VMD Tcl script that draws the C-alpha trace (Angstrom):
set ca {
  {55.85 -114.97 172.70}
  {57.90 -114.71 175.90}
  {58.19 -118.15 177.47}
  {59.49 -118.81 180.98}
  {60.57 -122.45 181.42}
  {60.90 -123.55 185.05}
  {62.79 -126.77 185.56}
  {63.58 -129.05 188.48}
  {67.41 -129.00 188.59}
  {67.93 -132.60 187.44}
  {69.18 -133.78 184.06}
  {66.22 -136.09 183.48}
  {63.88 -133.12 183.82}
  {66.11 -130.73 181.89}
  {66.64 -132.88 178.80}
  {63.02 -132.90 177.59}
  {62.54 -129.23 178.46}
  {65.65 -128.34 176.45}
  {64.03 -130.09 173.49}
  {60.80 -128.15 174.10}
  {62.78 -124.92 174.27}
  {64.70 -125.80 171.13}
  {61.43 -126.05 169.19}
  {60.17 -122.76 170.60}
  {63.42 -120.95 169.78}
  {63.32 -122.27 166.22}
  {59.86 -120.69 165.95}
  {61.45 -117.40 167.08}
  {59.93 -117.30 170.56}
  {61.88 -115.71 173.42}
  {62.80 -118.43 175.96}
  {64.18 -117.93 179.47}
  {65.01 -120.84 181.80}
  {64.73 -120.84 185.59}
  {66.67 -123.81 186.97}
  {69.76 -124.87 188.90}
  {73.09 -123.06 188.46}
  {74.84 -126.33 187.62}
  {72.75 -126.62 184.45}
  {73.52 -123.16 183.08}
  {75.97 -124.27 180.33}
  {73.46 -126.68 178.78}
  {70.68 -124.07 178.80}
  {72.80 -121.40 177.19}
  {74.17 -123.88 174.62}
  {70.75 -124.02 172.89}
  {70.40 -120.23 172.78}
  {68.02 -119.80 175.73}
  {68.47 -117.20 178.46}
  {69.30 -118.45 181.94}
  {68.32 -117.42 185.46}
  {69.35 -119.36 188.56}
  {66.85 -120.53 191.13}
  {67.04 -118.81 194.55}
  {69.60 -120.41 196.84}
  {67.14 -122.53 198.85}
  {65.97 -124.24 195.64}
  {69.27 -124.22 193.74}
  {70.11 -127.88 194.28}
  {72.42 -129.93 192.13}
  {70.46 -133.15 191.79}
  {73.17 -134.67 189.64}
  {74.67 -135.59 193.02}
  {71.70 -136.83 195.02}
  {73.75 -138.00 197.99}
  {75.22 -134.54 198.43}
  {71.84 -132.83 197.96}
  {70.04 -135.07 200.49}
  {72.64 -137.05 202.49}
  {69.97 -138.76 204.61}
  {68.84 -140.78 201.57}
  {72.21 -142.46 201.21}
  {71.47 -145.26 203.64}
  {67.73 -145.62 203.03}
  {66.60 -148.62 200.99}
  {64.13 -148.08 198.11}
  {60.61 -148.04 199.50}
  {58.03 -145.82 201.17}
  {60.43 -144.12 203.57}
  {62.80 -143.30 200.69}
  {59.91 -141.82 198.72}
  {58.71 -139.78 201.69}
  {62.12 -138.22 202.34}
  {62.79 -137.56 198.65}
  {59.36 -136.00 198.11}
  {59.68 -133.59 200.99}
  {63.31 -132.60 200.48}
  {63.36 -132.30 196.69}
  {59.87 -131.04 195.96}
  {58.08 -129.68 199.04}
  {60.82 -127.86 200.94}
  {61.98 -126.09 197.77}
  {58.50 -124.81 196.81}
  {58.63 -121.36 198.49}
  {62.00 -120.49 196.97}
  {60.90 -121.77 193.55}
  {57.80 -119.58 193.78}
  {59.84 -116.52 194.72}
  {62.09 -117.04 191.71}
  {59.09 -117.57 189.44}
  {57.27 -114.45 190.58}
  {60.34 -112.28 190.18}
  {61.12 -113.59 186.71}
  {57.50 -113.48 185.48}
  {57.47 -109.79 186.38}
  {60.95 -109.12 185.03}
  {60.44 -110.60 181.56}
  {56.66 -110.11 181.38}
  {56.20 -113.78 180.55}
  {53.26 -114.70 178.32}
  {53.30 -118.29 179.53}
  {55.07 -120.46 182.11}
  {56.18 -123.93 181.03}
  {57.41 -126.24 183.79}
  {58.12 -129.88 184.41}
  {55.56 -131.89 186.33}
  {57.54 -131.81 189.59}
  {58.36 -128.10 189.75}
  {55.86 -127.32 192.51}
  {56.75 -123.65 192.68}
  {53.88 -123.27 190.20}
  {51.38 -124.74 192.66}
  {50.59 -121.52 194.61}
  {50.10 -119.75 191.28}
  {47.66 -122.43 190.14}
  {45.74 -122.26 193.43}
  {45.63 -118.46 193.44}
  {43.53 -116.05 191.37}
  {43.71 -116.89 187.66}
  {43.82 -113.23 186.67}
  {47.04 -112.68 188.62}
  {49.21 -115.16 186.72}
  {50.16 -116.13 183.18}
  {48.97 -119.47 181.77}
  {50.84 -122.50 183.12}
  {51.65 -125.49 180.91}
  {53.22 -128.53 182.57}
  {55.27 -131.24 180.87}
  {54.96 -134.80 182.14}
  {58.60 -135.86 182.35}
  {57.65 -138.93 184.39}
  {54.79 -141.44 184.42}
  {51.38 -139.75 184.25}
  {50.49 -138.69 187.78}
  {46.71 -138.74 187.28}
  {44.65 -140.60 189.88}
  {44.21 -144.30 189.16}
  {40.72 -145.77 189.28}
  {41.98 -149.04 190.81}
  {43.32 -147.14 193.81}
  {46.99 -148.01 193.27}
  {49.44 -145.40 194.58}
  {52.07 -143.85 192.36}
  {55.70 -145.00 192.12}
  {55.27 -148.56 193.43}
  {55.20 -150.36 190.08}
  {51.72 -151.82 190.50}
  {50.11 -152.90 187.20}
  {46.41 -152.24 186.54}
  {44.20 -154.29 188.85}
  {42.75 -157.29 187.02}
  {40.52 -158.63 189.80}
  {38.68 -157.50 192.90}
  {41.39 -159.20 194.91}
  {43.93 -156.89 193.23}
  {41.83 -153.86 194.12}
  {41.47 -155.02 197.71}
  {45.23 -155.53 197.92}
  {45.88 -152.07 196.45}
  {43.55 -150.52 199.03}
  {45.68 -151.97 201.83}
  {48.88 -150.77 200.15}
  {47.39 -147.33 199.55}
  {46.47 -146.95 203.22}
  {50.08 -147.44 204.27}
  {51.33 -145.29 201.38}
  {49.04 -142.44 202.42}
  {50.23 -142.70 206.01}
  {53.95 -142.73 205.19}
  {54.17 -140.63 202.01}
  {51.09 -138.62 201.02}
  {49.76 -137.39 204.35}
  {53.05 -135.95 205.70}
  {53.73 -134.25 202.36}
  {50.21 -132.84 202.15}
  {50.35 -131.50 205.71}
  {53.64 -129.76 205.03}
  {52.65 -128.34 201.64}
  {49.37 -127.05 203.08}
  {51.25 -125.30 205.90}
  {53.34 -123.54 203.27}
  {50.30 -122.73 201.09}
  {48.39 -121.33 204.06}
  {51.29 -119.00 204.77}
  {51.08 -117.79 201.18}
  {47.36 -117.09 201.47}
  {46.21 -119.44 198.71}
  {43.93 -122.47 198.63}
  {44.93 -125.79 200.18}
  {45.26 -129.22 198.60}
  {42.65 -131.89 199.14}
  {44.34 -134.44 196.84}
  {47.92 -135.76 196.80}
  {50.58 -133.34 195.60}
  {51.65 -135.09 192.40}
  {48.08 -135.72 191.29}
  {46.94 -132.14 191.96}
  {48.90 -130.39 189.22}
  {47.59 -132.68 186.47}
  {44.15 -131.18 187.04}
  {45.18 -127.64 187.97}
  {47.47 -126.89 185.00}
  {46.04 -124.98 182.05}
  {47.51 -127.74 179.87}
  {49.44 -130.90 180.78}
  {51.69 -132.32 178.07}
  {52.44 -135.97 178.74}
  {55.68 -136.76 176.92}
  {54.61 -140.20 175.75}
  {51.79 -141.99 173.93}
  {48.54 -143.48 175.31}
  {49.64 -147.10 174.80}
  {52.43 -146.63 177.36}
  {50.05 -145.41 180.04}
  {47.72 -147.40 182.26}
  {44.10 -146.82 181.14}
  {41.90 -144.53 183.22}
  {39.61 -141.54 182.78}
  {41.80 -138.47 182.33}
  {41.10 -134.79 182.91}
  {40.77 -132.59 179.78}
  {44.07 -130.90 180.60}
  {46.06 -133.98 179.51}
  {47.55 -134.19 175.99}
  {49.76 -137.09 174.88}
  {52.32 -135.40 172.63}
  {54.96 -138.12 172.11}
  {58.60 -137.80 173.06}
  {60.41 -134.55 172.18}
  {62.95 -134.78 169.35}
  {66.48 -135.43 170.57}
  {68.66 -132.34 170.19}
  {71.40 -133.53 167.83}
  {75.15 -133.38 168.37}
  {75.00 -133.19 172.17}
  {77.92 -135.63 172.30}
  {80.52 -136.79 169.76}
  {80.29 -140.09 167.92}
  {82.87 -142.43 169.57}
  {86.05 -143.60 167.88}
  {84.71 -147.19 167.81}
  {81.55 -146.24 165.92}
  {82.61 -148.33 162.90}
  {82.29 -151.51 164.95}
  {78.50 -151.10 165.02}
  {78.27 -152.62 161.56}
  {75.37 -155.06 162.13}
  {77.74 -158.04 162.38}
  {76.67 -158.31 166.04}
  {73.48 -157.39 167.88}
  {73.94 -154.17 169.86}
  {72.83 -154.06 173.50}
  {72.67 -150.48 174.79}
  {73.02 -150.18 178.59}
  {72.56 -147.17 180.85}
  {71.68 -146.18 184.41}
  {70.73 -142.73 183.16}
  {71.91 -139.45 184.65}
  {70.39 -139.59 188.16}
  {70.62 -143.06 189.72}
  {74.10 -143.63 188.29}
  {76.33 -143.43 191.33}
  {76.59 -147.19 191.80}
  {77.24 -149.02 188.54}
  {77.26 -152.26 190.49}
  {73.46 -152.14 190.37}
  {72.87 -152.64 186.62}
  {75.83 -151.77 184.37}
  {78.34 -154.18 185.94}
  {75.86 -157.11 186.19}
  {74.93 -156.60 182.52}
  {78.56 -156.57 181.43}
  {79.14 -159.77 183.40}
  {75.96 -161.37 182.06}
  {76.86 -160.79 178.41}
  {80.66 -161.09 178.52}
  {80.69 -164.53 176.93}
  {78.16 -163.79 174.19}
  {80.24 -163.41 170.98}
  {77.24 -162.39 168.85}
  {76.56 -159.36 171.06}
  {78.27 -155.97 171.28}
  {77.47 -154.28 174.59}
  {77.51 -150.47 174.52}
  {77.45 -148.63 177.85}
  {76.90 -144.93 178.46}
  {77.58 -143.75 182.01}
  {75.42 -140.62 181.79}
  {78.32 -138.25 182.40}
  {80.06 -140.22 185.12}
  {83.71 -141.27 184.60}
  {83.91 -144.60 182.82}
  {86.52 -145.86 185.31}
  {83.85 -145.84 188.04}
  {82.39 -149.02 186.53}
  {83.55 -151.84 188.84}
  {85.48 -154.74 187.40}
  {87.11 -155.32 184.05}
  {85.40 -154.25 180.83}
  {84.80 -157.37 178.68}
  {86.24 -157.56 175.18}
  {82.75 -157.36 173.63}
  {81.89 -154.10 175.43}
  {82.43 -150.44 174.55}
  {81.99 -147.63 177.07}
  {81.50 -143.86 176.81}
  {80.61 -141.16 179.30}
  {78.07 -139.70 176.87}
  {76.78 -140.88 173.50}
  {74.70 -139.05 170.89}
  {71.34 -140.76 171.44}
  {70.05 -139.87 167.98}
  {72.94 -141.98 166.64}
  {73.06 -144.91 169.08}
  {69.30 -145.56 169.09}
  {69.46 -146.19 165.33}
  {72.06 -148.89 166.03}
  {70.63 -150.58 169.14}
  {68.76 -153.90 169.09}
  {67.98 -154.02 172.84}
  {67.91 -151.31 175.51}
  {68.87 -152.31 179.07}
  {67.89 -149.56 181.51}
  {67.07 -148.84 185.12}
  {63.89 -147.15 183.87}
  {64.52 -143.48 183.10}
  {61.25 -142.21 181.63}
  {62.75 -140.03 178.90}
  {65.20 -142.59 177.53}
  {62.60 -145.38 177.67}
  {60.22 -143.31 175.56}
  {63.01 -142.43 173.15}
  {63.90 -146.11 172.78}
  {60.28 -147.02 172.12}
  {60.02 -144.29 169.49}
  {62.80 -146.14 167.64}
  {61.05 -149.51 168.05}
  {63.66 -150.97 170.41}
  {62.57 -153.68 172.90}
  {63.60 -153.07 176.49}
  {64.86 -154.85 179.61}
  {64.17 -152.79 182.74}
  {65.55 -153.14 186.26}
  {65.14 -150.32 188.77}
  {63.02 -149.41 191.80}
  {64.03 -145.91 192.91}
  {62.36 -142.59 192.00}
  {59.65 -143.33 189.39}
  {61.51 -146.31 187.94}
  {59.36 -149.10 189.40}
  {56.37 -147.55 187.64}
  {58.23 -147.01 184.36}
  {59.45 -150.61 184.34}
  {55.96 -151.88 185.19}
  {54.70 -150.10 182.07}
  {57.45 -151.73 179.99}
  {56.10 -155.16 180.91}
  {52.40 -154.21 180.79}
  {52.70 -152.61 177.33}
  {54.54 -155.65 175.95}
  {57.63 -153.79 174.73}
  {59.98 -155.62 177.09}
  {60.69 -157.37 180.37}
  {60.61 -155.91 183.86}
  {63.05 -157.67 186.19}
  {61.40 -155.87 189.14}
  {64.58 -155.43 191.13}
  {67.17 -152.73 191.75}
  {70.13 -155.10 191.31}
  {69.40 -157.95 188.90}
  {71.26 -161.23 188.82}
  {73.50 -161.65 185.73}
  {71.75 -164.89 184.82}
  {68.34 -163.20 184.88}
  {69.73 -160.34 182.78}
  {71.20 -162.68 180.18}
  {67.94 -164.61 179.89}
  {65.93 -161.39 179.58}
  {68.19 -159.95 176.87}
  {68.02 -163.22 174.95}
  {64.23 -163.32 175.30}
  {63.65 -159.85 173.85}
  {66.12 -160.58 171.05}
  {64.77 -164.00 170.12}
  {61.05 -163.84 170.88}
  {59.48 -161.77 168.08}
  {56.54 -160.54 170.15}
  {58.65 -157.95 171.97}
  {60.03 -156.41 168.79}
  {56.60 -156.52 167.15}
  {55.09 -154.66 170.08}
  {57.98 -152.17 170.13}
  {57.49 -151.53 166.41}
  {53.79 -150.91 167.01}
  {54.67 -148.43 169.75}
  {57.13 -146.69 167.40}
  {54.33 -146.30 164.85}
  {52.17 -144.65 167.52}
  {54.95 -142.17 168.28}
  {55.42 -141.53 164.57}
  {51.79 -140.44 164.21}
  {52.52 -137.45 166.42}
  {54.37 -134.39 165.20}
  {55.61 -133.79 168.73}
  {57.37 -130.51 168.16}
  {54.38 -128.95 166.37}
  {51.97 -130.23 169.01}
  {54.01 -128.79 171.86}
  {54.47 -125.39 170.23}
  {50.80 -125.26 169.24}
  {49.46 -126.11 172.71}
  {51.81 -123.68 174.45}
  {50.83 -120.94 171.99}
  {47.12 -121.68 172.50}
  {47.57 -121.47 176.27}
  {49.42 -118.17 175.96}
  {46.97 -116.54 173.53}
  {43.70 -118.22 174.43}
  {43.13 -118.94 170.74}
  {42.94 -122.34 169.04}
  {45.39 -122.80 166.19}
  {44.56 -124.91 163.12}
  {45.88 -128.45 163.62}
  {48.22 -130.01 161.10}
  {47.17 -133.47 159.97}
  {49.91 -135.40 161.74}
  {49.91 -133.20 164.84}
  {46.17 -133.70 165.28}
  {46.80 -137.24 166.52}
  {47.23 -135.85 170.05}
}
mol new
graphics top color blue
foreach p $ca { graphics top sphere $p radius 0.5 }
foreach p [lrange $ca 0 end-1] q [lrange $ca 1 end] { graphics top cylinder $p $q radius 0.2 }
display resetview
């Protein structure tokens, strides 16, 4: 099977798709990536072929301020979302589509696999079915399906519990539509009209959940707000971590269970100001002798962390996650979807603090699902951080709920599920389900 994987050029989108590709390559399928030039070394390192996106879509989202300078001085909120949506995902759609069409023809792809925000697939999905290969999307963020309580995406609103909640959400949604959805829909429909395909009548992010031939949500149902879902959606768990992506640090022997390990990260995207979460966490826990604080900077230089590193802290640019998650007792995060799901799959309770991108919604799910505490801010106070870390360590309910979530992940043979669903989409034939994989 010839598989074309199209990926938004951001590490948080690439990581899960590399794991998907790894499973496909192990099954002897031919995998070609279409993504940003900056990500070429990581793609080729797993044995996949690489093609760069056309220039107008070949962003390097590892440096968001350089990619979209106008976001630098915009506070998290609706205006931030509106600018990010149009610059990252709408304006790049025509160039993404051009790259897709060329590569589909060049390699004679049997199936296209893309992340949930690679909207270059949208004109293909809205065009004649006979003129394209099957398209399978991977939900690398919170599930973008329409919510029955009317809450918009990305604002961190928990499921409505009362009519008053629903009334409040209706007011919020009206402003959200005006500032975010309607401008994006107008612009995307202008582009779609020029391409001679159908237009959208629903918001952009929600549209592809329904239009895809299959939609693989990289999580489990208990981490997603309940609602009626389209038949395209499959919860497949979190993809296995590709091992040995980073070396074990020289201080690995210190993680000997004599102290509780607090793992801290701002991920690989919103990690240009460590004063938001990393530094406050280091300050919060500096005087806690029973804790060992482990920080990974997601590829950024460790000397960009402001202030002195406390004696009970260890810092690395990258860490092998398959190693550190076995050692961690608490995960402190700004809410990256992939790493949160990985932590839950290991049964680790979580403290979340982040509002940008999809992080408000991820952190809202942390609190709603019971696996941790959502501090509901982009820059938490050290005192609030210390109290939250102590709460998830000392109150057994969080670890019990995290263990239950880990058991739900364990019921899914994620790799087999992903390969099976992609193969079924490509061939149009149902494959026999293995016992564990059938949990999807």
